[in-house]
TORPARO-229489 format. One record per residue (C-alpha): residue number from 0; residue in three letters; x, y, z. Coordinates in nm, 4 decimals, decimal comma. Layout:
REM TORPARO-229489
PT   i  aa     east    north       up
PT NUM ALA        X        Y        Z
...
REM end
This chain:
REM TORPARO-229489
PT   i  aa     east    north       up
PT   0 UNK  -6,3489 -12,1064 -13,2947
PT   1 UNK  -6,1708 -11,7891 -13,4073
PT   2 UNK  -5,9279 -11,8012 -13,1168
PT   3 UNK  -5,8501 -12,1657 -13,1919
PT   4 UNK  -5,7895 -12,0833 -13,5568
PT   5 UNK  -5,5516 -11,8042 -13,4631
PT   6 UNK  -5,3605 -12,0391 -13,2308
PT   7 UNK  -5,3320 -12,2993 -13,5069
PT   8 UNK  -5,2069 -12,0337 -13,7449
PT   9 UNK  -4,9205 -11,9495 -13,5098
PT  10 UNK  -4,8030 -12,3096 -13,5393
PT  11 UNK  -4,8592 -12,3032 -13,9166
PT  12 UNK  -5,1204 -12,5769 -13,8818
PT  13 UNK  -5,3655 -12,3787 -14,0992
PT  14 UNK  -5,3326 -12,1038 -14,3549
PT  15 UNK  -5,4123 -11,7333 -14,3101
PT  16 UNK  -5,6989 -11,7743 -14,5569
PT  17 UNK  -5,8629 -12,0232 -14,3195
PT  18 UNK  -5,8230 -11,7786 -14,0286
PT  19 UNK  -5,9782 -11,4989 -14,2326
PT  20 UNK  -6,2696 -11,7233 -14,3302
PT  21 UNK  -6,3287 -11,8110 -13,9648
PT  22 UNK  -6,3345 -11,4408 -13,8697
PT  23 UNK  -6,5761 -11,3711 -14,1562
PT  24 UNK  -6,8055 -11,6488 -14,0330
PT  25 UNK  -6,8050 -11,4850 -13,6888
PT  26 UNK  -6,9037 -11,1453 -13,8290
PT  27 UNK  -7,1830 -11,3030 -14,0347
PT  28 UNK  -7,3133 -11,4797 -13,7234
PT  29 UNK  -7,3080 -11,1522 -13,5266
PT  30 UNK  -7,4968 -10,9797 -13,8082
PT  31 UNK  -7,7603 -11,2545 -13,8052
PT  32 UNK  -7,8051 -11,2086 -13,4295
PT  33 UNK  -7,8438 -10,8324 -13,4789
PT  34 UNK  -8,1027 -10,8830 -13,7541
PT  35 UNK  -8,2954 -11,1222 -13,5307
PT  36 UNK  -8,2913 -10,8684 -13,2459
PT  37 UNK  -8,4192 -10,5926 -13,4776
PT  38 UNK  -8,6988 -10,8206 -13,5989
PT  39 UNK  -8,7919 -10,8991 -13,2377
PT  40 UNK  -8,7901 -10,5311 -13,1415
PT  41 UNK  -9,0249 -10,4525 -13,4294
PT  42 UNK  -9,2714 -10,6999 -13,2819
PT  43 UNK  -9,2518 -10,5444 -12,9356
PT  44 UNK  -9,4393 -10,2278 -12,8332
PT  45 UNK  -9,2795 -10,0218 -12,5576
PT  46 UNK  -9,4582  -9,7272 -12,3960
PT  47 UNK  -9,2628  -9,4019 -12,3650
PT  48 UNK  -9,4118  -9,3501 -12,0184
PT  49 UNK  -9,5103  -9,5453 -11,7093
PT  50 UNK  -9,8766  -9,5500 -11,6215
PT  51 UNK -10,2005  -9,7452 -11,6006
PT  52 UNK -10,3179  -9,9494 -11,9001
PT  53 UNK -10,6855  -9,9387 -11,9906
PT  54 UNK -10,8998 -10,2160 -12,1406
PT  55 UNK -10,7260 -10,3546 -12,4495
PT  56 UNK -10,9269 -10,3125 -12,7727
PT  57 UNK -10,7487 -10,6081 -12,9378
PT  58 UNK -10,7083 -10,9801 -12,8792
PT  59 UNK -10,4409 -11,2349 -12,9618
PT  60 UNK -10,4458 -11,3077 -13,3324
PT  61 UNK -10,5784 -10,9678 -13,4430
PT  62 UNK -10,4026 -10,8065 -13,7371
PT  63 UNK -10,2565 -10,4671 -13,6476
PT  64 UNK -10,0568 -10,2026 -13,8300
PT  65 UNK  -9,8416  -9,9135 -13,7173
PT  66 UNK -10,1599  -9,7006 -13,7139
PT  67 UNK -10,3630  -9,9365 -13,4943
PT  68 UNK -10,4494  -9,8373 -13,1367
PT  69 UNK -10,3601 -10,1345 -12,9207
PT  70 UNK -10,3741  -9,9753 -12,5734
PT  71 UNK -10,4176  -9,6496 -12,3852
PT  72 UNK -10,1850  -9,5640 -12,0986
PT  73 UNK -10,2509  -9,2845 -11,8488
PT  74 UNK  -9,9939  -9,1321 -11,6184
PT  75 UNK -10,2327  -9,0160 -11,3461
PT  76 UNK  -9,9747  -8,8981 -11,0945
PT  77 UNK -10,0835  -8,5510 -11,2060
PT  78 UNK -10,4075  -8,4579 -11,3809
PT  79 UNK -10,4165  -8,1841 -11,6454
PT  80 UNK -10,7433  -7,9896 -11,6556
PT  81 UNK -10,8372  -7,7650 -11,9472
PT  82 UNK -11,0722  -7,4758 -11,8812
PT  83 UNK -11,1631  -7,1458 -12,0419
PT  84 UNK -11,1892  -6,8091 -11,8675
PT  85 UNK -11,3753  -6,4995 -11,9919
PT  86 UNK -11,1719  -6,2437 -12,1816
PT  87 UNK -11,2039  -5,9833 -11,9053
PT  88 UNK -11,0018  -6,2065 -11,6698
PT  89 UNK -10,7233  -6,2834 -11,9194
PT  90 UNK -10,4848  -6,0215 -11,7800
PT  91 UNK -10,5200  -6,1656 -11,4286
PT  92 UNK -10,4197  -6,5232 -11,5200
PT  93 UNK -10,0611  -6,6110 -11,4310
PT  94 UNK  -9,8515  -6,9285 -11,4503
PT  95 UNK  -9,8442  -7,0813 -11,1027
PT  96 UNK -10,1713  -6,9204 -10,9914
PT  97 UNK -10,3636  -7,1427 -10,7497
PT  98 UNK -10,6931  -7,3034 -10,8514
PT  99 UNK -10,9531  -7,5190 -10,6773
PT 100 UNK -11,1063  -7,8034 -10,8787
PT 101 UNK -11,4284  -7,9725 -10,7682
PT 102 UNK -11,5222  -8,2943 -10,9552
PT 103 UNK -11,8812  -8,2973 -11,0753
PT 104 UNK -11,8918  -8,6594 -10,9568
PT 105 UNK -11,8128  -8,5542 -10,5975
PT 106 UNK -11,9139  -8,1959 -10,5244
PT 107 UNK -11,8027  -8,2275 -10,1594
PT 108 UNK -11,4378  -8,2866 -10,2494
PT 109 UNK -11,2142  -8,0063 -10,3792
PT 110 UNK -10,8596  -8,0466 -10,5069
PT 111 UNK -10,5951  -7,7766 -10,5192
PT 112 UNK -10,3736  -7,7194 -10,8208
PT 113 UNK -10,1981  -7,4491 -11,0159
PT 114 UNK -10,2036  -7,2964 -11,3630
PT 115 UNK  -9,9427  -7,4780 -11,5731
PT 116 UNK -10,0068  -7,3344 -11,9201
PT 117 UNK -10,1862  -7,0391 -12,0803
PT 118 UNK -10,2784  -7,0105 -12,4460
PT 119 UNK -10,1304  -6,7233 -12,6441
PT 120 UNK -10,4551  -6,5825 -12,7835
PT 121 UNK -10,8229  -6,5222 -12,7131
PT 122 UNK -11,0712  -6,7416 -12,8989
PT 123 UNK -11,2492  -6,5105 -13,1439
PT 124 UNK -11,5821  -6,6919 -13,1286
PT 125 UNK -11,6234  -6,7512 -12,7554
PT 126 UNK -11,4067  -6,4577 -12,6371
PT 127 UNK -11,2414  -6,6873 -12,3845
PT 128 UNK -10,8832  -6,7797 -12,2971
PT 129 UNK -10,7730  -7,1433 -12,2863
PT 130 UNK -10,5969  -7,2266 -11,9589
PT 131 UNK -10,4480  -7,5545 -11,8378
PT 132 UNK -10,4048  -7,6470 -11,4719
PT 133 UNK -10,2145  -7,9320 -11,3063
PT 134 UNK -10,3576  -8,1176 -11,0060
PT 135 UNK -10,1572  -8,3652 -10,7970
PT 136 UNK -10,3255  -8,7064 -10,7788
PT 137 UNK -10,1154  -8,9223 -10,5426
PT 138 UNK -10,4107  -9,1352 -10,4306
PT 139 UNK -10,5264  -9,1973 -10,7900
PT 140 UNK -10,8764  -9,0803 -10,6982
PT 141 UNK -10,9068  -8,8736 -11,0173
PT 142 UNK -10,9507  -9,0309 -11,3598
PT 143 UNK -10,8715  -8,8973 -11,7043
PT 144 UNK -11,1763  -8,7475 -11,8736
PT 145 UNK -11,3484  -8,6297 -11,5535
PT 146 UNK -11,5308  -8,2958 -11,5475
PT 147 UNK -11,4487  -8,0278 -11,2911
PT 148 UNK -11,5778  -7,6972 -11,1670
PT 149 UNK -11,2796  -7,4611 -11,1477
PT 150 UNK -11,2541  -7,1734 -10,9010
PT 151 UNK -10,9877  -6,9038 -10,8959
PT 152 UNK -10,9438  -6,6100 -10,6602
PT 153 UNK -10,8496  -6,2737 -10,8106
PT 154 UNK -10,7364  -5,9628 -10,6245
PT 155 UNK -11,0191  -5,7157 -10,5799
PT 156 UNK -11,3263  -5,6292 -10,3793
PT 157 UNK -11,5455  -5,8953 -10,2205
PT 158 UNK -11,9214  -5,8820 -10,2715
PT 159 UNK -12,2155  -6,0768 -10,1369
PT 160 UNK -12,3822  -6,3254 -10,3739
PT 161 UNK -12,7613  -6,3571 -10,3556
PT 162 UNK -13,0248  -6,5573 -10,5390
PT 163 UNK -13,1565  -6,3689 -10,8451
PT 164 UNK -13,5110  -6,4151 -10,7071
PT 165 UNK -13,4186  -6,1938 -10,4112
PT 166 UNK -13,3595  -5,8830 -10,6246
PT 167 UNK -13,6437  -5,6285 -10,6134
PT 168 UNK -13,6753  -5,2902 -10,7812
PT 169 UNK -13,8133  -4,9663 -10,6471
PT 170 UNK -13,8153  -4,6000 -10,7383
PT 171 UNK -13,4654  -4,5563 -10,5982
PT 172 UNK -13,3161  -4,8702 -10,7575
PT 173 UNK -13,2543  -5,2301 -10,6602
PT 174 UNK -13,3053  -5,3674 -10,3103
PT 175 UNK -13,3487  -5,6976 -10,1263
PT 176 UNK -13,5561  -5,8059  -9,8294
PT 177 UNK -13,3207  -5,9096  -9,5522
PT 178 UNK -13,4071  -6,0541  -9,2123
PT 179 UNK -13,2569  -5,9084  -8,8971
PT 180 UNK -13,3666  -5,9842  -8,5411
PT 181 UNK -13,6736  -6,1650  -8,6736
PT 182 UNK -13,7975  -5,8699  -8,8795
PT 183 UNK -13,7940  -5,7828  -9,2481
PT 184 UNK -13,5494  -5,5101  -9,3432
PT 185 UNK -13,5340  -5,3335  -9,6789
PT 186 UNK -13,1700  -5,3267  -9,7913
PT 187 UNK -13,0782  -5,1058 -10,0907
PT 188 UNK -12,8120  -5,2718 -10,3078
PT 189 UNK -12,6103  -5,1998 -10,6183
PT 190 UNK -12,5799  -5,4842 -10,8672
PT 191 UNK -12,2176  -5,5579 -10,9527
PT 192 UNK -12,2521  -5,8665 -11,1706
PT 193 UNK -12,5136  -6,1302 -11,2441
PT 194 UNK -12,5359  -6,4759 -11,3962
PT 195 UNK -12,7959  -6,7531 -11,4029
PT 196 UNK -12,7149  -6,8716 -11,0497
PT 197 UNK -12,6150  -6,5678 -10,8424
PT 198 UNK -12,6093  -6,1907 -10,8382
PT 199 UNK -12,3165  -6,0037 -10,6827
PT 200 UNK -12,4411  -5,7008 -10,4916
PT 201 UNK -12,2940  -5,4166 -10,2907
PT 202 UNK -12,4821  -5,2956  -9,9858
PT 203 UNK -12,5316  -5,3481  -9,6148
PT 204 UNK -12,5283  -5,7260  -9,6438
PT 205 UNK -12,2659  -5,9820  -9,5543
PT 206 UNK -12,2110  -6,3532  -9,6010
PT 207 UNK -12,4503  -6,5601  -9,3918
PT 208 UNK -12,7225  -6,2936  -9,3725
PT 209 UNK -13,0758  -6,4197  -9,4317
PT 210 UNK -13,2436  -6,3027  -9,7523
PT 211 UNK -13,6054  -6,3608  -9,8579
PT 212 UNK -13,6369  -6,5235 -10,2019
PT 213 UNK -14,0054  -6,6286 -10,2133
PT 214 UNK -14,3165  -6,4371 -10,1214
PT 215 UNK -14,1216  -6,1137 -10,1691
PT 216 UNK -14,4267  -5,9306 -10,3028
PT 217 UNK -14,6218  -5,9856  -9,9815
PT 218 UNK -14,3713  -5,8553  -9,7263
PT 219 UNK -14,3156  -5,5045  -9,5977
PT 220 UNK -14,0339  -5,3379  -9,4131
PT 221 UNK -14,0641  -5,4222  -9,0437
PT 222 UNK -14,2819  -5,7339  -9,0850
PT 223 UNK -14,2112  -6,0145  -8,8408
PT 224 UNK -14,0610  -6,3327  -8,9848
PT 225 UNK -14,0444  -6,6839  -8,8464
PT 226 UNK -13,8234  -6,9555  -8,9954
PT 227 UNK -14,0476  -7,2061  -9,1767
PT 228 UNK -13,8747  -7,5148  -9,0308
PT 229 UNK -13,9223  -7,4009  -8,6703
PT 230 UNK -14,2280  -7,1771  -8,6824
PT 231 UNK -14,5751  -7,2882  -8,5817
PT 232 UNK -14,8815  -7,2334  -8,8010
PT 233 UNK -14,9340  -6,8747  -8,9167
PT 234 UNK -15,2547  -6,7029  -8,8013
PT 235 UNK -15,5487  -6,7201  -9,0421
PT 236 UNK -15,4574  -6,7960  -9,4015
PT 237 UNK -15,1346  -6,5938  -9,3974
PT 238 UNK -14,8306  -6,7539  -9,5578
PT 239 UNK -14,4849  -6,6953  -9,4183
PT 240 UNK -14,2249  -6,5628  -9,6629
PT 241 UNK -13,9567  -6,8147  -9,7555
PT 242 UNK -13,5906  -6,7573  -9,6805
REM end
């Protein structure tokens, strides 16, 4: 319409005022289209990321505001895991350090990852350092909110871990009852560190060695031992020590 008006003006068929009015009508129409687009955009919700949408907490017809949660979207291509390490290990944590994460839901499966962020201070109450690790999740087998057991390897000496029930005490310190060539052997050890599940010890013991954890009060150095699963009945009322 504007182009036609301009052509008519060249032949003096209409006045310049009519051309100007036509151009003004065009600008008003464009402004109306822009306002309509803005109104439409305000009624559309666009996620800033690509991911998987969870169950929607709303239905058609619900009243929502700018503060309403209408959906949750997870980008699970990588999983971020938060964990806390004791203060004594804080100096050993580095960005990029490798970690192994084992889901509590599947203890047989471990996932590798790396430290992606480290907090800048130690928590005063727990005396721990907040660390964040990133784990690749290409198969989407991990879900947001899962719990993990995190393992990290630090440079240093390697010690054997034994059941706390295996630790005995004598006049010369701590020892354990080990089994070698079918006989009980008294092995002096030095306790390095203990927790509720294991005790790290230093001594003549290596990974895979058999250690007696039950019936420890009834055994003596040099006693013969038979594995309970394969041994026949013990003579008399004797009870075999448990490994």
